[in-house]
N, CA and C atoms as an extended XYZ file, in Angstrom:
393
Properties=species:S:1:pos:R:3:atomname:S:1:resname:S:1:resid:I:1 pbc="F F F"
N         6.998       25.720       -8.558 N   MET     1
C         6.988       24.500       -7.776 CA  MET     1
C         5.673       23.760       -8.030 C   MET     1
N         5.770       22.463       -8.224 N   THR     2
C         4.609       21.632       -8.472 CA  THR     2
C         3.775       21.496       -7.205 C   THR     2
N         2.459       21.621       -7.353 N   ASP     3
C         1.561       21.433       -6.216 CA  ASP     3
C         1.694       20.020       -5.673 C   ASP     3
N         1.537       19.897       -4.383 N   ARG     4
C         1.575       18.594       -3.721 CA  ARG     4
C         0.248       18.385       -2.999 C   ARG     4
N        -0.317       17.221       -3.194 N   GLN     5
C        -1.541       16.841       -2.501 CA  GLN     5
C        -1.213       15.652       -1.611 C   GLN     5
N        -1.794       15.664       -0.417 N   ARG     6
C        -1.571       14.574        0.527 CA  ARG     6
C        -2.897       13.966        0.952 C   ARG     6
N        -2.835       12.693        1.332 N   THR     7
C        -3.989       12.047        1.942 CA  THR     7
C        -3.486       11.238        3.139 C   THR     7
N        -4.381       11.016        4.069 N   HIS     8
C        -4.041       10.312        5.314 CA  HIS     8
C        -5.009        9.162        5.533 C   HIS     8
N        -4.542        8.125        6.219 N   SER     9
C        -5.425        7.016        6.572 CA  SER     9
C        -5.486        6.807        8.074 C   SER     9
N        -4.477        7.234        8.788 N   ASN    10
C        -4.423        7.120       10.245 CA  ASN    10
C        -3.676        8.360       10.746 C   ASN    10
N        -4.365        9.507       10.759 N   PRO    11
C        -3.677       10.772       11.048 CA  PRO    11
C        -2.878       10.799       12.345 C   PRO    11
N        -3.376       10.187       13.410 N   ALA    12
C        -2.642       10.219       14.680 CA  ALA    12
C        -1.322        9.464       14.567 C   ALA    12
N        -1.349        8.278       13.973 N   PHE    13
C        -0.127        7.482       13.816 CA  PHE    13
C         0.833        8.190       12.858 C   PHE    13
N         0.298        8.690       11.746 N   GLU    14
C         1.132        9.370       10.760 CA  GLU    14
C         1.769       10.626       11.347 C   GLU    14
N         1.021       11.380       12.165 N   ALA    15
C         1.580       12.581       12.803 CA  ALA    15
C         2.693       12.201       13.776 C   ALA    15
N         2.501       11.095       14.472 N   ARG    16
C         3.505       10.637       15.443 CA  ARG    16
C         4.852       10.379       14.778 C   ARG    16
N         4.807        9.853       13.538 N   PHE    17
C         6.047        9.526       12.840 CA  PHE    17
C         6.392       10.512       11.724 C   PHE    17
N         5.545       11.508       11.496 N   GLY    18
C         5.865       12.570       10.554 CA  GLY    18
C         5.768       12.190        9.086 C   GLY    18
N         4.692       11.534        8.695 N   TYR    19
C         4.508       11.192        7.281 CA  TYR    19
C         3.030       11.216        6.940 C   TYR    19
N         2.706       11.067        5.654 N   CYS    20
C         1.315       10.939        5.216 CA  CYS    20
C         1.181        9.606        4.485 C   CYS    20
N        -0.061        9.145        4.317 N   ARG    21
C        -0.283        7.864        3.637 CA  ARG    21
C         0.198        7.920        2.197 C   ARG    21
N        -0.183        9.002        1.501 N   ALA    22
C         0.210        9.107        0.095 CA  ALA    22
C         0.380       10.574       -0.273 C   ALA    22
N         1.213       10.779       -1.272 N   LEU    23
C         1.558       12.119       -1.744 CA  LEU    23
C         1.498       12.122       -3.262 C   LEU    23
N         0.780       13.106       -3.807 N   ARG    24
C         0.739       13.274       -5.262 CA  ARG    24
C         1.516       14.529       -5.620 C   ARG    24
N         2.443       14.369       -6.570 N   VAL    25
C         3.197       15.479       -7.137 CA  VAL    25
C         3.041       15.361       -8.642 C   VAL    25
N         2.344       16.319       -9.252 N   GLY    26
C         2.063       16.213      -10.682 CA  GLY    26
C         1.218       14.985      -10.943 C   GLY    26
N         1.690       14.125      -11.853 N   ASN    27
C         0.926       12.908      -12.154 CA  ASN    27
C         1.489       11.678      -11.437 C   ASN    27
N         2.356       11.889      -10.453 N   LEU    28
C         2.943       10.782       -9.689 CA  LEU    28
C         2.300       10.694       -8.305 C   LEU    28
N         1.972        9.470       -7.895 N   ILE    29
C         1.466        9.223       -6.545 CA  ILE    29
C         2.401        8.227       -5.873 C   ILE    29
N         2.865        8.588       -4.684 N   HIS    30
C         3.736        7.720       -3.893 CA  HIS    30
C         2.974        7.347       -2.623 C   HIS    30
N         2.800        6.043       -2.401 N   VAL    31
C         2.081        5.565       -1.219 CA  VAL    31
C         3.092        4.997       -0.234 C   VAL    31
N         3.036        5.505        0.990 N   SER    32
C         3.936        5.047        2.052 CA  SER    32
C         3.743        3.566        2.329 C   SER    32
N         4.719        2.985        3.010 N   GLY    33
C         4.575        1.610        3.460 CA  GLY    33
C         3.266        1.472        4.206 C   GLY    33
N         2.449        0.513        3.776 N   THR    34
C         1.093        0.360        4.284 CA  THR    34
C         0.943       -1.012        4.923 C   THR    34
N         0.660       -1.013        6.207 N   ALA    35
C         0.423       -2.263        6.925 CA  ALA    35
C        -1.079       -2.460        7.095 C   ALA    35
N        -1.463       -3.645        7.467 N   ALA    36
C        -2.874       -4.028        7.583 CA  ALA    36
C        -3.438       -3.588        8.924 C   ALA    36
N        -3.835       -2.330        8.987 N   VAL    37
C        -4.392       -1.766       10.211 CA  VAL    37
C        -5.862       -1.453        9.987 C   VAL    37
N        -6.687       -1.889       10.916 N   GLU    38
C        -8.124       -1.645       10.858 CA  GLU    38
C        -8.435       -0.229       11.340 C   GLU    38
N        -9.662        0.217       11.126 N   ALA    39
C       -10.079        1.565       11.512 CA  ALA    39
C        -9.900        1.812       13.015 C   ALA    39
N       -10.027        0.762       13.823 N   ASP    40
C        -9.881        0.914       15.275 CA  ASP    40
C        -8.423        0.854       15.736 C   ASP    40
N        -7.494        0.717       14.782 N   GLY    41
C        -6.074        0.683       15.108 CA  GLY    41
C        -5.517       -0.713       15.318 C   GLY    41
N        -6.368       -1.730       15.333 N   SER    42
C        -5.884       -3.099       15.509 CA  SER    42
C        -5.303       -3.624       14.190 C   SER    42
N        -4.457       -4.632       14.299 N   VAL    43
C        -3.868       -5.266       13.124 CA  VAL    43
C        -4.831       -6.319       12.591 C   VAL    43
N        -4.995       -6.348       11.285 N   THR    44
C        -5.886       -7.317       10.642 CA  THR    44
C        -5.421       -8.731       10.965 C   THR    44
N        -6.304       -9.580       11.497 N   PRO    45
C        -5.932      -10.966       11.768 CA  PRO    45
C        -6.034      -11.814       10.501 C   PRO    45
N        -5.512      -13.034       10.544 N   GLY    46
C        -5.757      -13.979        9.464 CA  GLY    46
C        -4.596      -14.295        8.560 C   GLY    46
N        -3.412      -13.869        8.888 N   GLY    47
C        -2.248      -14.240        8.088 CA  GLY    47
C        -1.957      -13.283        6.935 C   GLY    47
N        -0.982      -13.667        6.128 N   ALA    48
C        -0.484      -12.794        5.061 CA  ALA    48
C        -1.524      -12.494        4.001 C   ALA    48
N        -2.379      -13.449        3.668 N   GLY    49
C        -3.406      -13.204        2.660 CA  GLY    49
C        -4.376      -12.121        3.104 C   GLY    49
N        -4.902      -12.248        4.306 N   ALA    50
C        -5.835      -11.257        4.838 CA  ALA    50
C        -5.163       -9.896        4.993 C   ALA    50
N        -3.924       -9.898        5.433 N   GLN    51
C        -3.215       -8.629        5.594 CA  GLN    51
C        -2.919       -7.984        4.243 C   GLN    51
N        -2.612       -8.776        3.240 N   THR    52
C        -2.389       -8.234        1.896 CA  THR    52
C        -3.658       -7.573        1.388 C   THR    52
N        -4.793       -8.223        1.550 N   ALA    53
C        -6.071       -7.658        1.109 CA  ALA    53
C        -6.334       -6.322        1.798 C   ALA    53
N        -6.083       -6.242        3.099 N   ARG    54
C        -6.296       -4.988        3.837 CA  ARG    54
C        -5.333       -3.904        3.368 C   ARG    54
N        -4.067       -4.254        3.188 N   CYS    55
C        -3.090       -3.270        2.689 CA  CYS    55
C        -3.540       -2.703        1.353 C   CYS    55
N        -3.965       -3.574        0.449 N   LEU    56
C        -4.393       -3.132       -0.878 CA  LEU    56
C        -5.643       -2.258       -0.799 C   LEU    56
N        -6.544       -2.543        0.119 N   ALA    57
C        -7.734       -1.706        0.286 CA  ALA    57
C        -7.345       -0.299        0.743 C   ALA    57
N        -6.403       -0.212        1.676 N   ILE    58
C        -5.929        1.093        2.158 CA  ILE    58
C        -5.226        1.842        1.023 C   ILE    58
N        -4.388        1.137        0.280 N   ILE    59
C        -3.668        1.740       -0.843 CA  ILE    59
C        -4.649        2.233       -1.905 C   ILE    59
N        -5.650        1.420       -2.216 N   LYS    60
C        -6.662        1.797       -3.213 CA  LYS    60
C        -7.351        3.097       -2.812 C   LYS    60
N        -7.775        3.186       -1.564 N   THR    61
C        -8.451        4.389       -1.076 CA  THR    61
C        -7.528        5.606       -1.185 C   THR    61
N        -6.270        5.450       -0.803 N   ALA    62
C        -5.321        6.567       -0.854 CA  ALA    62
C        -5.126        7.055       -2.286 C   ALA    62
N        -4.951        6.124       -3.208 N   ILE    63
C        -4.737        6.495       -4.611 CA  ILE    63
C        -5.986        7.155       -5.181 C   ILE    63
N        -7.148        6.614       -4.853 N   GLU    64
C        -8.398        7.219       -5.330 CA  GLU    64
C        -8.597        8.611       -4.733 C   GLU    64
N        -8.218        8.809       -3.475 N   ASP    65
C        -8.307       10.136       -2.851 CA  ASP    65
C        -7.508       11.178       -3.640 C   ASP    65
N        -6.459       10.720       -4.304 N   LEU    66
C        -5.569       11.626       -5.041 CA  LEU    66
C        -5.822       11.598       -6.546 C   LEU    66
N        -6.940       10.999       -6.965 N   GLY    67
C        -7.341       11.059       -8.364 CA  GLY    67
C        -6.897        9.916       -9.245 C   GLY    67
N        -6.384        8.850       -8.675 N   GLY    68
C        -5.933        7.707       -9.467 CA  GLY    68
C        -6.762        6.465       -9.201 C   GLY    68
N        -6.309        5.357       -9.781 N   THR    69
C        -6.928        4.049       -9.564 CA  THR    69
C        -5.812        3.024       -9.390 C   THR    69
N        -6.172        1.834       -8.968 N   LEU    70
C        -5.163        0.773       -8.860 CA  LEU    70
C        -4.541        0.455      -10.215 C   LEU    70
N        -5.264        0.710      -11.292 N   ALA    71
C        -4.714        0.471      -12.632 CA  ALA    71
C        -3.542        1.397      -12.931 C   ALA    71
N        -3.407        2.486      -12.187 N   ASP    72
C        -2.300        3.428      -12.381 CA  ASP    72
C        -1.024        3.003      -11.653 C   ASP    72
N        -1.107        1.970      -10.814 N   VAL    73
C         0.069        1.523      -10.045 CA  VAL    73
C         1.086        0.896      -10.997 C   VAL    73
N         2.323        1.380      -10.907 N   VAL    74
C         3.395        0.867      -11.766 CA  VAL    74
C         4.444        0.081      -10.985 C   VAL    74
N         4.454        0.219       -9.651 N   ARG    75
C         5.456       -0.480       -8.851 CA  ARG    75
C         4.928       -0.747       -7.452 C   ARG    75
N         5.162       -1.981       -6.977 N   LEU    76
C         4.887       -2.368       -5.598 CA  LEU    76
C         6.181       -2.830       -4.951 C   LEU    76
N         6.351       -2.473       -3.691 N   ARG    77
C         7.431       -3.014       -2.871 CA  ARG    77
C         6.748       -3.682       -1.697 C   ARG    77
N         6.972       -4.977       -1.545 N   MET    78
C         6.264       -5.742       -0.525 CA  MET    78
C         7.263       -6.359        0.445 C   MET    78
N         6.913       -6.253        1.711 N   TYR    79
C         7.753       -6.783        2.777 CA  TYR    79
C         6.915       -7.795        3.549 C   TYR    79
N         7.514       -8.929        3.848 N   ILE    80
C         6.807       -9.979        4.585 CA  ILE    80
C         7.749      -10.540        5.647 C   ILE    80
N         7.194      -10.819        6.812 N   THR    81
C         8.028      -11.330        7.901 CA  THR    81
C         8.168      -12.842        7.888 C   THR    81
N         7.343      -13.520        7.089 N   ASP    82
C         7.389      -14.982        6.994 CA  ASP    82
C         7.219      -15.376        5.530 C   ASP    82
N         8.315      -15.599        4.846 N   ILE    83
C         8.292      -15.886        3.405 CA  ILE    83
C         7.477      -17.133        3.088 C   ILE    83
N         7.306      -18.015        4.053 N   GLU    84
C         6.491      -19.217        3.848 CA  GLU    84
C         5.026      -18.866        3.561 C   GLU    84
N         4.592      -17.664        3.949 N   GLN    85
C         3.221      -17.229        3.713 CA  GLN    85
C         3.064      -16.424        2.413 C   GLN    85
N         4.125      -16.262        1.672 N   ALA    86
C         4.084      -15.410        0.481 CA  ALA    86
C         3.064      -15.869       -0.559 C   ALA    86
N         2.896      -17.153       -0.729 N   ALA    87
C         1.960      -17.648       -1.743 CA  ALA    87
C         0.536      -17.166       -1.483 C   ALA    87
N         0.176      -16.987       -0.225 N   SER    88
C        -1.186      -16.544        0.092 CA  SER    88
C        -1.441      -15.090       -0.295 C   SER    88
N        -0.402      -14.364       -0.647 N   MET    89
C        -0.549      -12.982       -1.092 CA  MET    89
C        -1.022      -12.923       -2.546 C   MET    89
N        -0.669      -13.935       -3.324 N   GLY    90
C        -0.849      -13.915       -4.766 CA  GLY    90
C        -2.247      -13.627       -5.266 C   GLY    90
N        -3.259      -14.304       -4.713 N   GLU    91
C        -4.615      -14.105       -5.221 CA  GLU    91
C        -5.073      -12.659       -5.051 C   GLU    91
N        -4.688      -12.030       -3.970 N   HIS    92
C        -5.093      -10.646       -3.714 CA  HIS    92
C        -4.344       -9.686       -4.636 C   HIS    92
N        -3.073       -9.962       -4.858 N   LEU    93
C        -2.288       -9.117       -5.765 CA  LEU    93
C        -2.807       -9.235       -7.191 C   LEU    93
N        -3.119      -10.465       -7.627 N   ARG    94
C        -3.654      -10.665       -8.985 CA  ARG    94
C        -4.997       -9.970       -9.158 C   ARG    94
N        -5.873      -10.079       -8.189 N   SER    95
C        -7.193       -9.469       -8.350 CA  SER    95
C        -7.117       -7.941       -8.336 C   SER    95
N        -6.139       -7.385       -7.652 N   ALA    96
C        -5.989       -5.922       -7.604 CA  ALA    96
C        -5.436       -5.348       -8.895 C   ALA    96
N        -4.727       -6.175       -9.672 N   SER    97
C        -4.065       -5.647      -10.871 CA  SER    97
C        -4.200       -6.595      -12.054 C   SER    97
N        -5.346       -7.225      -12.186 N   ALA    98
C        -5.546       -8.266      -13.200 CA  ALA    98
C        -5.150       -7.836      -14.608 C   ALA    98
N        -5.578       -6.660      -15.022 N   GLU    99
C        -5.314       -6.206      -16.392 CA  GLU    99
C        -4.059       -5.354      -16.508 C   GLU    99
N        -3.548       -4.861      -15.398 N   THR   100
C        -2.421       -3.923      -15.433 CA  THR   100
C        -1.376       -4.285      -14.378 C   THR   100
N        -0.761       -5.461      -14.471 N   PRO   101
C         0.192       -5.848      -13.430 CA  PRO   101
C         1.388       -4.890      -13.361 C   PRO   101
N         1.715       -4.429      -12.155 N   PRO   102
C         2.863       -3.545      -11.986 CA  PRO   102
C         4.151       -4.334      -11.832 C   PRO   102
N         5.258       -3.636      -11.821 N   THR   103
C         6.503       -4.267      -11.419 CA  THR   103
C         6.443       -4.434       -9.901 C   THR   103
N         7.233       -5.345       -9.363 N   SER   104
C         7.172       -5.520       -7.913 CA  SER   104
C         8.428       -6.174       -7.367 C   SER   104
N         8.588       -6.013       -6.077 N   THR   105
C         9.659       -6.642       -5.318 CA  THR   105
C         9.039       -7.198       -4.046 C   THR   105
N         9.432       -8.405       -3.660 N   LEU   106
C         8.989       -9.005       -2.406 CA  LEU   106
C        10.233       -9.401       -1.621 C   LEU   106
N        10.317       -8.903       -0.399 N   VAL   107
C        11.481       -9.136        0.433 CA  VAL   107
C        11.035       -9.637        1.800 C   VAL   107
N        11.707      -10.657        2.318 N   GLU   108
C        11.453      -11.092        3.686 CA  GLU   108
C        12.258      -10.202        4.621 C   GLU   108
N        11.588       -9.716        5.680 N   VAL   109
C        12.232       -8.866        6.676 CA  VAL   109
C        12.095       -9.517        8.045 C   VAL   109
N        12.933       -9.094        8.979 N   SER   110
C        12.902       -9.712       10.304 CA  SER   110
C        11.746       -9.218       11.162 C   SER   110
N        11.186       -8.072       10.841 N   GLY   111
C        10.059       -7.575       11.619 CA  GLY   111
C         9.546       -6.260       11.083 C   GLY   111
N         8.316       -5.920       11.484 N   LEU   112
C         7.699       -4.649       11.148 CA  LEU   112
C         7.420       -3.906       12.450 C   LEU   112
N         6.797       -2.749       12.394 N   VAL   113
C         6.638       -1.897       13.570 CA  VAL   113
C         5.803       -2.549       14.681 C   VAL   113
N         4.933       -3.473       14.328 N   ASP   114
C         4.126       -4.207       15.311 CA  ASP   114
C         4.351       -5.699       15.057 C   ASP   114
N         4.638       -6.487       16.080 N   PRO   115
C         4.914       -7.909       15.872 CA  PRO   115
C         3.776       -8.693       15.227 C   PRO   115
N         2.523       -8.188       15.299 N   GLU   116
C         1.395       -8.863       14.656 CA  GLU   116
C         1.349       -8.613       13.151 C   GLU   116
N         2.087       -7.614       12.698 N   MET   117
C         2.107       -7.300       11.268 CA  MET   117
C         3.003       -8.278       10.534 C   MET   117
N         2.467       -8.824        9.468 N   ILE   118
C         3.206       -9.780        8.642 CA  ILE   118
C         3.588       -9.160        7.307 C   ILE   118
N         2.739       -8.248        6.811 N   VAL   119
C         2.884       -7.687        5.466 CA  VAL   119
C         2.891       -6.160        5.524 C   VAL   119
N         3.738       -5.549        4.711 N   GLU   120
C         3.707       -4.109        4.477 CA  GLU   120
C         3.947       -3.893        2.991 C   GLU   120
N         3.188       -2.966        2.388 N   ILE   121
C         3.279       -2.746        0.939 CA  ILE   121
C         3.403       -1.254        0.655 C   ILE   121
N         4.329       -0.892       -0.234 N   GLU   122
C         4.463        0.462       -0.765 CA  GLU   122
C         4.021        0.434       -2.219 C   GLU   122
N         3.512        1.554       -2.719 N   ALA   123
C         3.079        1.606       -4.115 CA  ALA   123
C         3.450        2.953       -4.733 C   ALA   123
N         3.731        2.914       -6.027 N   ASP   124
C         3.935        4.116       -6.825 CA  ASP   124
C         2.991        4.026       -8.020 C   ASP   124
N         2.324        5.142       -8.322 N   ALA   125
C         1.391        5.181       -9.440 CA  ALA   125
C         1.707        6.377      -10.317 C   ALA   125
N         1.413        6.233      -11.584 N   ILE   126
C         1.525        7.324      -12.553 CA  ILE   126
C         0.161        7.485      -13.207 C   ILE   126
N        -0.383        8.678      -13.068 N   ILE   127
C        -1.662        8.968      -13.689 CA  ILE   127
C        -1.365        9.553      -15.064 C   ILE   127
N        -1.811        8.869      -16.105 N   ASP   128
C        -1.555        9.324      -17.464 CA  ASP   128
C        -2.316       10.610      -17.740 C   ASP   128
N        -1.695       11.474      -18.518 N   ALA   129
C        -2.356       12.721      -18.907 CA  ALA   129
C        -3.522       12.395      -19.830 C   ALA   129
N        -4.605       13.126      -19.641 N   VAL   130
C        -5.797       12.944      -20.472 CA  VAL   130
C        -5.624       13.768      -21.736 C   VAL   130
N        -5.916       13.157      -22.880 N   ASP   131
C        -5.825       13.889      -24.156 CA  ASP   131
C        -6.993       14.812      -24.351 C   ASP   131
């Protein structure tokens, strides 16, 4: 059986719902849906752009905790509650993956777990084997 490594970003919330922030199995890293939550548990203010930046920061930390980088991300799944704000996500997504753009999906949803949340992002990364 392949070893599994886990990392957490909000252990109390994750324990409540029975998941971890990210899981590495072999050279694959799967990052759970990540909303813009600050260290104190509050939702990041400032609209979809600010929330996208916070989500990506949390995702970056999780992937780095498991031995990868944002350059290893091959797929993003993004959920937004107000599609009119989608354009404000772009600059943050481009800066996070300037040289290595992943595949992605963006879907408008009717709501997330907290009404203040506008954006949630999932990520999958593949860490290439070192020669």
